[in-house]
Every structure is written in structure tokens, then in C-alpha cells.
C-alpha positions as CSV (number, residue, x, y, z in Angstrom):
1,M,-26.0,1.1,7.3
2,S,-26.2,-1.7,4.4
3,L,-24.4,-1.3,1.1
4,R,-26.8,-0.7,-1.3
5,G,-28.5,2.0,0.9
6,F,-25.1,3.9,0.2
7,M,-25.5,2.9,-3.3
8,K,-28.4,4.8,-3.7
9,A,-28.2,7.0,-1.3
10,G,-25.5,9.3,-3.8
11,H,-23.9,9.0,-7.2
12,P,-21.3,6.3,-7.6
13,P,-20.0,7.2,-11.0
14,T,-18.8,10.6,-9.4
15,L,-17.6,8.8,-5.8
16,F,-15.5,6.6,-8.4
17,S,-14.2,9.6,-10.9
18,A,-13.1,11.7,-7.5
19,F,-11.2,8.6,-6.0
20,L,-9.6,7.9,-9.3
21,Y,-9.0,11.5,-9.9
22,F,-7.1,11.5,-6.2
23,D,-5.2,8.7,-6.8
24,L,-3.6,9.1,-10.3
25,S,-2.9,13.1,-8.9
26,F,-1.3,11.8,-5.6
27,M,0.8,9.4,-7.8
28,V,2.1,12.5,-9.5
29,W,2.3,14.6,-6.7
30,V,5.0,12.5,-5.1
31,L,6.6,11.1,-8.7
32,L,10.0,13.5,-7.9
33,G,10.6,11.3,-5.0
34,P,10.9,7.7,-6.4
35,L,12.9,9.4,-9.6
36,G,15.2,11.3,-7.5
37,V,18.0,9.1,-7.3
38,A,18.0,9.0,-11.3
39,I,17.4,12.7,-11.3
40,S,20.1,13.3,-8.9
41,K,22.9,11.2,-10.5
42,S,21.6,13.4,-13.9
43,L,22.1,16.5,-12.9
44,H,24.6,15.9,-10.0
45,L,22.5,16.9,-6.9
46,D,23.9,17.3,-3.5
47,P,21.8,15.4,-0.5
48,A,20.1,19.0,0.5
49,Q,19.2,19.3,-3.3
50,K,17.5,16.4,-3.7
51,G,15.9,17.2,0.1
52,L,14.3,20.4,-1.3
53,M,13.6,18.9,-4.7
54,V,10.9,16.2,-3.3
55,A,9.6,18.7,-0.4
56,T,8.4,21.6,-3.0
57,P,5.4,19.6,-4.6
58,L,4.5,19.7,-0.7
59,L,4.6,23.1,-0.3
60,A,3.1,24.1,-3.3
61,G,0.7,21.8,-2.9
62,A,-0.2,23.1,0.4
63,A,-0.6,26.8,-0.4
64,L,-2.5,25.4,-4.1
65,R,-5.5,23.2,-1.6
66,I,-6.6,27.1,-0.3
67,V,-6.6,28.1,-3.6
68,F,-8.6,25.2,-5.0
69,G,-11.0,25.4,-1.9
70,V,-11.8,28.5,-3.0
71,L,-12.1,27.7,-6.5
72,V,-14.6,24.8,-5.8
73,D,-16.6,27.1,-3.7
74,H,-16.6,29.6,-7.1
75,I,-17.7,27.5,-9.9
76,G,-18.0,23.7,-8.5
77,P,-15.4,21.1,-8.1
78,K,-16.0,19.5,-11.4
79,R,-14.6,22.3,-13.1
80,A,-12.0,23.1,-10.6
81,G,-11.1,19.6,-11.2
82,I,-10.7,20.2,-14.7
83,I,-8.8,23.3,-14.1
84,G,-6.1,21.2,-12.0
85,Q,-5.4,18.2,-14.5
86,L,-5.1,20.4,-17.4
87,V,-2.4,22.5,-15.6
88,V,-0.6,19.1,-14.5
89,L,-0.9,17.6,-17.6
90,A,0.5,20.8,-19.6
91,G,3.3,20.8,-17.0
92,L,4.0,17.5,-17.6
93,G,3.9,17.3,-21.3
94,L,6.4,20.5,-21.4
95,A,8.7,19.1,-19.5
96,W,8.9,16.0,-21.5
97,F,8.9,17.5,-24.9
98,L,11.5,20.8,-24.0
99,G,13.6,18.4,-21.5
100,I,14.6,18.8,-18.1
101,K,18.5,20.0,-18.0
102,S,19.1,22.0,-14.8
103,Y,18.2,22.2,-10.6
104,D,16.3,25.2,-11.7
105,Q,13.7,23.5,-14.3
106,V,13.2,20.6,-11.7
107,L,12.1,22.8,-9.0
108,L,9.8,24.7,-11.9
109,L,8.3,21.2,-12.5
110,A,7.9,20.4,-8.9
111,V,5.5,23.8,-8.0
112,V,3.6,22.6,-11.2
113,L,3.4,18.8,-9.3
114,G,1.8,20.8,-6.6
115,V,-1.4,21.3,-8.5
116,A,-1.5,17.6,-8.5
117,G,-1.8,18.0,-4.2
118,A,-3.9,20.4,-4.4
119,S,-6.7,17.8,-5.9
120,F,-7.6,17.5,-1.9
121,A,-9.4,20.1,-2.0
122,V,-11.2,19.3,-5.0
123,A,-11.8,15.1,-4.9
124,L,-13.5,15.2,-1.1
125,P,-15.9,17.9,-2.1
126,L,-17.0,16.8,-5.1
127,A,-17.9,13.2,-3.4
128,S,-18.9,14.5,-0.2
129,R,-21.8,16.6,-1.2
130,W,-23.3,14.0,-3.2
131,Y,-24.5,11.9,0.2
132,P,-26.5,12.7,3.3
133,P,-24.6,12.5,6.8
134,E,-25.1,9.3,7.8
135,H,-23.0,8.3,4.3
136,Q,-20.1,10.6,4.7
137,G,-17.9,8.9,6.4
138,L,-17.7,6.4,3.9
139,A,-18.0,8.6,1.5
140,L,-15.0,10.7,2.0
141,G,-13.4,7.3,3.4
142,V,-13.7,5.9,-0.3
143,A,-12.6,9.2,-2.1
144,G,-9.8,9.8,0.4
145,A,-8.4,6.2,-0.1
146,G,-6.9,7.8,-3.7
147,N,-3.8,8.7,-1.0
148,S,-2.7,5.7,-1.7
149,G,-1.7,6.6,-5.5
150,T,1.4,7.9,-3.8
151,A,2.4,4.0,-3.5
152,L,1.8,3.8,-7.3
153,A,4.5,6.3,-8.0
154,A,6.9,4.5,-5.7
155,L,5.9,1.0,-7.7
156,F,6.7,1.9,-11.0
157,A,8.3,4.7,-11.9
158,P,11.9,3.8,-10.7
159,S,11.9,0.5,-12.6
160,L,10.6,2.8,-15.8
161,A,13.0,5.3,-15.3
162,K,15.6,2.2,-15.3
163,A,14.0,1.0,-18.5
164,Y,13.5,4.2,-20.7
165,G,15.3,7.0,-18.7
166,W,13.7,9.2,-16.1
167,T,12.7,12.2,-18.2
168,N,10.4,10.0,-20.8
169,V,8.9,8.6,-17.2
170,I,7.3,12.3,-16.7
171,G,6.2,12.2,-20.1
172,L,4.4,8.6,-19.4
173,A,3.0,9.7,-16.2
174,A,0.8,11.8,-18.5
175,I,-0.9,9.0,-20.3
176,P,-3.0,7.5,-17.4
177,L,-3.7,11.1,-16.2
178,A,-5.2,12.1,-19.3
179,L,-7.4,8.5,-19.4
180,T,-8.5,9.6,-16.0
181,L,-9.5,13.0,-17.2
182,A,-11.9,11.5,-19.8
183,V,-13.2,9.1,-17.3
184,Y,-13.3,12.7,-15.4
185,L,-15.2,14.4,-17.8
186,V,-17.7,11.8,-18.5
187,L,-18.8,10.7,-14.8
188,A,-18.6,13.4,-12.3
189,K,-21.3,15.8,-12.0
190,D,-21.5,18.2,-9.3
191,A,-24.5,17.3,-6.3
192,P,-27.4,19.7,-6.9
193,A,-27.5,21.3,-3.6
194,R,-24.5,23.4,-4.2
195,P,-23.6,25.6,-0.8
196,A,-23.4,29.7,-1.8
197,P,-20.0,30.8,-2.3
198,K,-18.3,32.4,0.9
199,R,-16.7,35.6,1.0
200,L,-12.8,35.6,1.7
201,V,-13.6,36.9,5.4
202,E,-15.2,33.8,5.7
203,Y,-12.3,31.6,4.9
204,L,-10.1,34.0,7.5
205,G,-12.5,33.9,9.8
206,V,-11.6,30.2,11.1
207,L,-8.3,31.0,11.5
208,K,-9.2,33.3,14.7
209,V,-10.2,30.7,16.2
210,P,-7.5,28.4,18.6
211,D,-8.8,25.0,17.8
212,C,-8.1,25.9,14.0
213,W,-4.4,26.4,14.8
214,W,-4.0,23.3,17.2
215,L,-5.9,21.2,14.5
216,M,-3.6,22.4,12.1
217,F,-0.6,21.6,13.9
218,L,-1.7,18.1,14.6
219,Y,-2.6,17.3,11.0
220,S,0.9,18.6,9.8
221,V,3.0,15.8,12.3
222,T,0.0,12.8,11.2
223,F,-0.1,13.9,7.3
224,G,3.4,15.9,7.3
225,G,4.9,12.6,8.3
226,F,3.5,10.1,6.0
227,S,4.0,12.4,3.0
228,G,7.4,13.3,3.3
229,L,8.4,10.1,3.9
230,A,6.3,9.0,1.4
231,S,8.5,11.3,-0.7
232,S,12.1,11.0,0.7
233,L,11.8,6.7,1.5
234,T,13.3,5.9,-2.6
235,I,16.2,8.4,-2.0
236,Y,16.4,6.9,1.9
237,F,16.8,3.4,1.1
238,N,19.2,4.1,-1.9
239,S,21.6,6.2,0.0
240,E,21.6,4.3,3.5
241,Y,21.3,0.6,2.4
242,K,22.9,0.6,-1.4
243,L,19.6,-0.4,-2.4
244,D,18.7,-0.8,-6.1
245,P,16.2,2.6,-6.9
246,V,13.7,-0.3,-7.9
247,I,14.0,-2.2,-5.0
248,A,14.0,0.9,-3.0
249,G,10.8,1.9,-4.7
250,F,9.0,-1.6,-3.9
251,F,10.3,-0.5,0.2
252,T,8.8,2.9,-0.2
253,A,5.5,1.1,-1.6
254,G,4.9,-0.9,1.2
255,C,5.3,1.9,3.6
256,V,2.8,4.1,1.8
257,F,0.5,1.0,1.7
258,A,1.0,0.3,5.4
259,G,0.1,4.4,6.0
260,S,-2.6,4.4,4.0
261,M,-4.6,1.2,4.6
262,L,-4.6,2.4,8.1
263,R,-6.1,5.5,7.8
264,P,-9.4,4.3,7.9
265,V,-8.4,2.5,10.8
266,G,-7.3,5.7,13.0
267,G,-11.1,7.0,12.0
268,A,-12.6,4.1,13.6
269,L,-10.8,4.1,16.3
270,A,-11.6,7.6,16.9
271,D,-15.3,7.0,16.9
272,R,-14.8,4.3,19.2
273,F,-12.5,5.4,21.9
274,G,-12.5,9.4,21.3
275,G,-9.9,11.1,18.8
276,A,-7.8,12.8,21.2
277,R,-6.6,9.6,22.7
278,T,-6.1,8.1,19.8
279,L,-3.7,10.5,18.4
280,M,-1.9,10.6,21.7
281,A,-1.2,7.1,21.3
282,V,-0.4,7.6,17.7
283,Y,1.9,9.9,18.7
284,A,3.5,8.0,21.1
285,L,4.4,4.9,18.5
286,A,5.2,7.5,15.6
287,A,7.6,9.4,17.8
288,V,9.2,6.0,19.1
289,G,9.5,4.5,15.3
290,L,11.1,7.5,14.3
291,A,13.4,8.0,16.7
292,V,14.6,4.4,15.9
293,A,14.7,4.9,12.5
294,S,16.8,7.8,13.1
295,F,19.8,5.3,13.8
296,H,21.5,3.3,11.0
297,L,19.5,-0.3,11.8
298,A,21.7,-3.7,10.7
299,T,20.0,-4.6,7.6
300,P,17.5,-2.7,5.3
301,F,14.7,-5.4,6.4
302,T,15.1,-4.1,10.0
303,A,14.6,-0.3,8.7
304,L,11.6,-1.2,6.3
305,A,10.1,-2.9,9.3
306,V,10.4,0.3,11.8
307,I,9.5,2.6,9.2
308,L,6.2,0.6,8.0
309,F,5.2,0.5,12.0
310,A,5.7,4.8,12.2
311,M,3.8,5.0,8.9
312,G,1.4,2.6,10.0
313,A,0.9,5.0,12.9
314,L,1.0,8.5,11.4
315,G,-1.6,6.7,8.4
316,A,-3.9,6.2,11.6
317,G,-3.3,9.4,12.9
318,N,-4.4,11.0,9.3
319,G,-8.0,9.5,10.3
320,A,-8.0,10.6,13.7
321,V,-7.5,14.3,13.0
322,F,-10.2,14.2,10.5
323,Q,-12.6,12.8,13.2
324,L,-12.1,15.5,15.6
325,A,-12.5,18.5,13.2
326,P,-16.3,18.1,12.1
327,Q,-16.8,18.1,15.8
328,R,-15.2,21.1,16.6
329,F,-16.1,22.9,12.9
330,A,-19.3,20.9,11.7
331,R,-20.5,24.5,9.9
332,E,-17.3,25.5,8.5
333,I,-16.2,21.8,7.5
334,G,-15.4,23.0,4.3
335,V,-12.8,25.9,5.3
336,I,-11.4,23.8,7.6
337,T,-10.6,20.7,5.7
338,G,-9.0,23.1,3.2
339,V,-6.6,25.0,5.8
340,V,-5.7,21.8,7.8
341,G,-5.2,19.3,4.8
342,A,-2.9,22.9,3.4
343,M,-0.9,22.6,6.8
344,G,-0.5,18.6,6.4
345,G,1.5,19.6,3.2
346,V,3.5,22.3,5.0
347,G,4.9,19.0,7.7
348,G,5.7,17.2,4.8
349,F,7.8,20.0,3.6
350,Y,9.5,20.1,6.3
351,L,10.3,16.5,7.1
352,A,11.6,16.2,3.2
353,T,13.9,19.3,3.7
354,T,15.2,18.6,7.2
355,L,16.0,14.8,5.9
356,G,17.9,16.4,3.3
357,F,19.8,19.4,4.9
358,A,20.6,16.7,7.9
359,K,22.7,14.1,5.6
360,Q,24.1,16.7,3.7
361,V,25.3,18.5,7.0
362,T,25.9,15.7,9.3
363,G,26.1,12.6,6.6
364,T,23.2,10.9,8.3
365,Y,19.5,11.3,8.3
366,Q,19.2,11.4,12.2
367,A,18.9,14.7,13.0
368,G,15.8,14.7,10.9
369,F,14.4,11.6,12.0
370,L,15.1,13.0,15.8
371,G,13.5,16.7,14.8
372,F,10.0,15.1,13.2
373,A,10.2,12.4,16.3
374,A,10.2,15.5,18.9
375,L,7.1,17.1,17.1
376,A,5.0,14.0,17.9
377,L,6.0,14.2,21.2
378,A,5.0,18.0,21.5
379,A,1.6,17.2,19.6
380,L,1.5,14.7,22.3
381,G,1.9,16.7,25.0
382,A,-0.3,19.3,23.7
383,L,-3.2,17.5,23.0
384,A,-2.5,16.0,27.3
385,I,-3.5,19.5,28.2
386,L,-6.3,20.2,25.5
387,K,-8.0,16.9,25.6
388,S,-10.1,17.9,28.7
389,H,-11.0,21.4,27.6
390,W,-12.1,20.1,24.3
391,R,-14.4,17.3,25.9
392,A,-15.7,20.1,28.5
393,R,-16.3,23.1,26.3
394,W,-17.2,21.4,22.2
395,P,-20.5,20.2,23.4
396,Q,-21.7,23.8,24.2
397,L,-20.5,25.2,21.1
398,S,-23.0,25.8,18.2
399,G,-21.0,24.0,15.5
400,A,-21.2,20.5,17.9
401,Q,-24.8,21.4,17.9
402,A,-26.8,18.4,19.7
403,V,-24.2,15.8,19.0
404,P,-22.4,14.2,21.8
405,V,-18.8,14.4,21.0
406,R,-16.0,11.5,21.3
407,V,-13.0,13.3,22.2
């Protein structure tokens, strides 16, 4: 596959605008995490409140991914993306102009930021529909690389909060989003071959299939771990190792980059060795990393190395899950992307909240880390049982057609 052939096959301006929209949206989606230290000092929040604050955008984004998935089918991805960006811009502008003076107001903003997390359900179909099957992997890989935007928040938000105050950072975040919307309006175009809108019963139909729920569970662990840690690590490094919020943000950004960059690697390994086999290795490595991280390690650099290891494994797992999904649900991939992606946000909500509650109740984050490590082991055990069944059954399903599966 040549790059020239790929560039001619689809619509590069739309692909670029999908990536940019996804990237900046994810930056805003996790914004409360890097700002968490400053917000908690200003509003006198306890660890449990901090955990819920950074977790709420993840849960809201999970629910709204399904809403925006339906919206994409009915009005097209470009218009759905415009609506989402306008809602987020309005929320940021109002929060900055009116000010945030209470914990309840922070949670309200967190729900609005969930709309940014729903960009997953818009950006991927926007890019995907322009490209033929032989270029789908690369097109979705380029658009999906926007999850690296979470690192931008960790890199810049703490230092900007230190210089200008955290409420002003919320207003400043609207500037790159407004520029992104301008680019999006000019460059993004809906593909001419638009599939017919689905009825609600068709969306609900996949939920009757057990394999759908298994894929949702698998992604809730991989992306849930990635997004939950991305939202929580700045607070974690500040609380556990007394790092300045700016340095804690740099540590968080490094962990997020590791997870983001290894997502396509995980997909490539799944193509070569099989998705289930790759995921089994991923879950084993992630469980080890999370279990080790649960102990208060001697230095922040040791903790950084261990969490980098765990985040890399989880990031690779994100790519491997979506190597499996189209093999089982080739005809329902749009719906599956929505429901599986939504469950990833639920997993992130669970991890971020349990880390906060563990710190509140026990004084350490250990129980939160160990609980998620146990989930990774549960996913490993499930795959050990399921993989033989999938290898035998999936090639016979109409959704798999005549294409050999790599499970």
C-alpha cells in the first residue's frame, strides 16, 4: 500500500480535520485532571471529590458517544461535529465568564466536557466513510491518533493555571477549539456515499449478542485504564510525591504519549498474531504494572517508569480490541464502535472514582490500582476461555463473510 495511493483514495482535508477535531476535543475532555490540583485547593475538595470531578467527563462522554453515533447516522458526521463543538465552546465560554465558585458548578462543567469526549463517535465515521476497505486501517489510525490530545492538556494546563489562574485556563481552552471549528467548517466534508439511517431497534439489536458485551468489557479495561489514568495522574503525582503540578503534568503527558503511540502497534500485533492472543499479553502486562504501581514506590521516577509500562500495555490493547470488532461485526461496525467506545468511558469513570475513594478512605491509592489490576486479570481469564470458541465460530458468521479471522 503506497502513501500516494492512500492520498488519492479518500479526502485528505476531511481526514486532517477529523484528526484535529478529535485531538483538540480530547484535550478538553480531560482538562479537569491537569487542573485538578489547582481546583481542589481553590474549592477545598477532598480526594473522593477530586476523583469524581475528573471521572464525570468520562462517564458523560461514554453516554453521549451513543447519542452522537445516532446523530451521525441521521444528519451526517460534519453537522453532528459542528453541534458538538458549539456546545463545548458555549460551555467553556460561560464557565469562564460567569466563574466557577462551587463543586456543583465544576460537575456541571464536567458534564458539558463529556460532549468533547463524544467526538470519538463523530471523527471516526467522518474519516472512515471516505476510504475503501483496503485503506480503512490507516484512515482510522490517523483519525484515532487524536486521543493523543489528552497529553496536550497535561503539558500546558498546569503551567497556564500557575501563571493565569485555573478559571482563565478554561477560557483560554476555547481559543484553539474555535480555530479548530473554523478549520473544520472549511475542510471537512461528508462522504457522498452516506448509509441510510438505522432504526433504534437496529442499534439495540447488537446488545442481544453476547460477543458485543465481551468486546465492551475488554475495551472498558483497556481504554478505561488509559482514560482513567490520563485524568488522574496529575493529581496522583502531586499527592503521592509532592511534585509541583507543572512537573506532575509533564509526567502525565509522558504516560499519555506512551499509551497513544502504542495503540497502532497493538493493532499491528493483533493483525500478525491475533487479537485475542495480543490482548492476553496486554492484560497480563497491565495487571503487573498496575499492581506494582499500587505500592508507594521509592521515587517519583520509579513510579513514572512503572506507570509508563502499564499505560503502554493499555494503549496497545486499545488497538487490539478494534482489530477484533470488525471481524465479528463487519456489517454493524458503526453501531459497535459506538457501544464499545462508550464502555471505554465507563471503565475510565470507574478507575478515576475508585482511585479517589481509595485515597479518601484508606489514605493511599492502592485499593484503586489493585481493583483495576483484578479487572485486567478477569479479562485475561475470559479471553483464555473465549478465544477457541471465537476462532471456531466467527468464520461461519455472515458478518465475517469469507475473510479469514485473526483471533
